[in-house]
N, C-alpha and C positions, 0 to 999 in steps of 0.2 A: 302608509302602511308598510311599504317595502322597507323603509328605513328602520321601522320598529322591528321587523323580522330579522333584518341584518344585524341589528344591535344584539338581539337575543341570541343569535347564532354565535356572534363573536364572544359574548359572555360565556356561553357554553364551552367554547374552545379554550378560554383562559382557565376555567375550572378544570378542564380535562387535561391540560398540558402536561402536568407532572404525573398523572395517574396512568394514562394509557401507555406511554412509552415504557414505563418501568414495571407494568403489571406482570406478575409471574404466576400463572395458573398452577395450583398445587395438585399433586397426585395424579397427573395426567398419564394414562397408560395406553390410550388409544386416541388417534386423531379422527374426530368426527364433529358434527355440529353440536352435539350434546356435551362433549368433554372439552371443547375449546371455545367457551363463550367470550373470553377476553380478546383473543385474536381470532376473528371469524375464520372458520375452516373453509378451505377450498380443496378439492381433490387434486392429487398430484397429476393425474392424467390431463387435467386442463392446462398443465404447463408444458405438455409434450412438444408443442410447436416450437417453443424457444429452447427447450433442452435439447432437441434434436437438430436445431439449426446451428448458427454460428456463434451463439452466445452474445455477450456484451461486445460492443464495437464502438469506436470513436467516429466511424464513418458518418458524415452528416453533421457532426459537432463542429463548432468554430472555436478557435483560440480567441479569448476575449481579454480585455484589460480596461482600464479607465480611459477617459478622454484626454489623459496626459500623454498618451503615446505620440511621439513625434519622430518621423523618419525611421520607425521600427524600434526606437528606444524609449524607455520610460524611466522616470526618476527612481532612485534607490529608495527603498522603504516598504512598509506594509500597507496593503489595501484590503478592504473587505468586500465580499460579493454575496448577494442574496437572490434567491429565487423562490417565490411563493407559488405553491401548487394548489390549485383549486380543482377538485374532481369534476368530471362531466356529470351532467344531471342524471340521477338514477344510479350512480356508481359510488361505492364505498371503499376507500383505500384500505388495504390490509398491510402491505409492506413495500419497501423500496430497496433496490440495490443501486449503489452509486459507485462509479469508477471515476477517478480524477487524476490528472497530471498537472504539475505546476512548475513554473520557472520563477523562483528557485525552490521555495519550500512553503508549507502551510498546513492548516488543520481544517478538517471537515466536521461540521456540526449538522445534525438533523433535529429540528424542533428544540434547539438549545442544548442537546446532548452531544458532547464531544465524542467523536468516533475514531478518528485516525489522523495521523500526521504523515505527510509524504515529504521527502527531502530532495526530490529531483523529478525530471520528466522522462527518464529513460525507460521506466516501466510504471504500471499502475496497479494498485490493489482494488478489490471489490468489496464493498461493505454493505451489509443488509441489516435493517432494523424495522420494527413495526411502525405503522403510521397511525395518525389520528383519523377518526372517521370523516373529518371534513377538511379544513385547510391545513397545509403543512408547509414547512420552510426548510430549504437547504441553505446553509450559510458556510462560507469558506473564507478564511483569511489567507492571504498570499504575500510572501515577502520577496521582493526583488533585491537580491544581494549584490555585492560588489561595492565599489566606491564611486563609480561614475555611472551615468545613465547607460542602460544596456537593455536588450530584449527582455520582456517580461510577459507572462501569459498564464491563463487558466483554461483547462480543457476538461469538460465534464460530459459523461453519458450516464443516464440513469434509467431504470425501469421500475415503474410503479405497477404492483399487482393488486387487483381489486378482489373483493370477496366473492365475486362470481367466477374468478379464475382468469378473467381477461387482463390485458396489460396495456400500458401506454408508455411512450418514451419521452424522456426529458433530455435536452441537450443544452450545452452552453451556447448562447447566441446573444443578440442585441436586446433581448427582453429582460436580461438580468439587471439588477441594480448594483451600482458600485459606489463605494465611499470615496472620500477624498483622503488626504494625508492624515486627517484627524478622525479617529474611529471612536464613536461614542460607546460608553459602557452599555452592556446588554444588547449590543448589535446582533448577536447570534440568536436571541430569543424570538419565538414566534410572535410575541406581542409587540415587538419593536416596530415603530412606524418608519418605513424606508421611503415613503412617498416623495420626500424631498431629495433623495439620492438621484444622481444622474444615471441614465441608462448606460450599460457597458458598451464598449466599442468593439466590434468584430475586427480582428486582425487578419482573418482569412480562414478558409475551411481546412480541416484536417484531411490528409497530412500536408504540412507545409514546412518550409525552412524557417528557422533553423532547427526545428524540433523533430521532423521526420515521423517515422512509424513508431508506435508505442504499443507494446504487447500488454494485455490485460490478464491479470491472474484469475484463474478459474474459467477463462474462456479460451485463452491461447496456451498451448503446451509450454511447459518450462523450457527455457532456451538460454544459451550463453550469449545470444545476440545482443541483448541490452547491457550485459555485464562489462566491466572493465578489468583489465589486468591491474593489480595493485601490489604494492610492497611498502616497506618502511620509508621514512624520509631520508634514508641513505641514498635513494635514487636521485641523481642529478640530471640524467638524460633518459627519457623513456627507452627501455630496452638496453640501457647501458650496464656496464659492469658494476657490481656491488660486492661487498665482502661476503665470503662464504660463511656458512653456519646457520644455526636454527634461529627462527624469529617467531614471535607470537602476534596473532591478529584476532580482533574481536569485533562483533557487531551485536548490539542489543536492540531487540524489537519488543514493543509493547502491543499486545493484542487488544482488540476493541473491548469496551467495558462489558464485564460479565462473561468474557470468554476465558475460561480457565483450563481448557484442554484443547489440544490441536494435534494435527498430523502434518507431515511435510514431505515434499519431494525435492531433491537437490541434485544439481549437476556441479561437479567440482574437479579441478585439476590444478597442479602447481608445478613450477619449474624450480626445483627438481622433484620434490616429494613432500607429502603432507600427511597429517592425521587430523580428522575432523571430530569435533565434539559439539553436542547440543545440550545445554543446561548441565554440563559436566559429564554427560554420557558419551562414551566412545561410539562413533558412528561408522567410520571406515578410513582406510588408508589408500593412497595412490602414489605411484613411483615413476610415472612417465607422463610428461605434460602433453604429449601428442594425443592422448586419449583421456577424455573426461569420464569420471565414474558417475553412476546414477545410484542414489540411495533413497530408500523410503524410510521415514522415521515416524513411528506411531507413539501414542501415549506421551506427548509432550505436555508438561505441566506449565500452565501460564499463570498470570497474564504476562510475566516477563520471560522472553525467550532469548537466550544468549548463545550465539554461534561463535565458536572459538576454533582457531586453526593453529596447529603447530606445523610450521612450514620450514623446510630446510633447503638452502642453496648449497648443493654439494660441490665437489672438487676442492682443491686446495688453494686456488687462486681466485681473485675477483672475476665474476662472470654474471651474465643476466640472471635475474630472479624475479618471479611474480606468482601471484595467486589469482585465479578467476573462479567465480562461483555464481550460481543462480538458484534461488530457492522459492518455492511457493508454499506458504503455510496456510492450511485450511483449519478454521476454528468455528465453533458454534457457541451460542449462548443457550444454556439449558431451558431458560424461560421462554425461548422462541420455538419450543417443540411443536407448537400448533401451527407453525408457519412452514409449509413445505419449501424446501430449497432456500432457506434463509440462513445460509452459512456465509462467512466472510473469508476472503482469500487475500493474504498479504504477499506482495512480491518483494523479495529481498535479493539484491544483486551486490557484487563487489563494486564499490565506488568510494568516493571521498568521505562517505559517512562512517566508514570503518575506522577503528583504532589499530595502530600497529607500533610495536616497540622492538628495538634491536636486541633486547634481552628476552629471556624466557622465565618470568617470575613463577615461583611455586604457586600452584592453585589457580593460575590464570584462566583455566578452562571452566572454573566453577562460576555459577550465576551470581554469587554474592561478592565476587572479586571486584575491587575498585580500580577501574581503568581511567578514572577522570583526569589523571595527569599524563596519560599517553597522548602522543601527537596523532593527528589524523593520518590515515594512509595516503600514499601518493598514487595517483592513477597513471598508468603507462600506455594505455591504448585499448582498443576493442579486441575481441577475440581473434579478429583477422590480422592483427598487427604483427609485424616482425619483431623479434626473431622466432615467434612461437607458432604462427600459422603454418600449415592448417592444423586444426584440432578436431578430431572425430569425437563422437559421443556414443556411449554405450546405450544400445536400445533396450536391453534388459537390465534388471537390477544387478548391481555389482556385488561381488562377495566382499564383506567388510575387511577381511584380513585381520591383522593385529596392529596395535600402535607401533609407530616407528621406535627404534632404539633411542632412548632419551626423552621420548614423549610421555605425557601423563598416561596412566593406566585407564583413567576414567572411572565413572561410577559403575 
């Protein structure tokens, strides 16, 4: 009898897979049990304990990998990880927030829906989606880059909210399933059978070397600590002299599915000066690398968000030059209106994922500009690196000023 019930529940999940995650209640003007039937309502007050606490944290989570780890190193290539979430008896899942960090890069899926891609472990975004009323699956593929075996890892913390307002925590540990070098088609889908996959191997509890402490967007204040000083590939030695003049740098971010509007807070400075643009709009200018400016940006149109910087290495002779920035982008999916506190926060820092060129092409600040031929930016060190340290940060919002001479006017 138990097997029959279990089969019926499983069939129900398969039929519900595509409908519950993408449901979009129409005409919602008020959050209550009557107007939010698709995403069961729970009052915001029931979330006060976690909203008034420390938010999301990796404390207690473990860095995990496959059983291929040997002496702290793992083979180069992509591996897949899965965690099946079965709710406690009497509880109905409503939504989940997931934060993850990876060495070196990978993509998060929940119930087969692609949510976000992270490119390093220096900072972590937080991503929220509705859940099915029964079983749910977190799936993440992770690529260990380079050409020879080296450290690789996945770190996850997640919080499931139930329809009664209570929560439970999910962490990365030895209960996750991990693939081998061959990853089957459909591995991210909730109906995929991972029972033959090996259990993941714990590499140690967070924080641990070589990854250290990792800030989480939406829980930790925006900071330059995880960011790197970057410049064009004219840099041959970190902090070394490079030609004077203006340079263009860009970073493209894709918001989670259905997130078409956002706001952001950014800290930024450059040696020697810069003008910042988001989706072609002028945001602000700074002219002293000893102090980072703080800007708040509203009404950002997604899902593609392009951060562009016109940076100038002044003087008339070669000298050190660099840009450093850290940004948290908060976005929401309108169809999640019935889910209190179900926003996503993306953490963007200056690192090797940026593009940088020694020229300044016309229109480089615009979101539709093609930077595919630009080389990757070169990292020069952390915010505490010479010759730039120390760098102070404006506590209050900075005045935007005007674009630098020679910089785009912006939208």
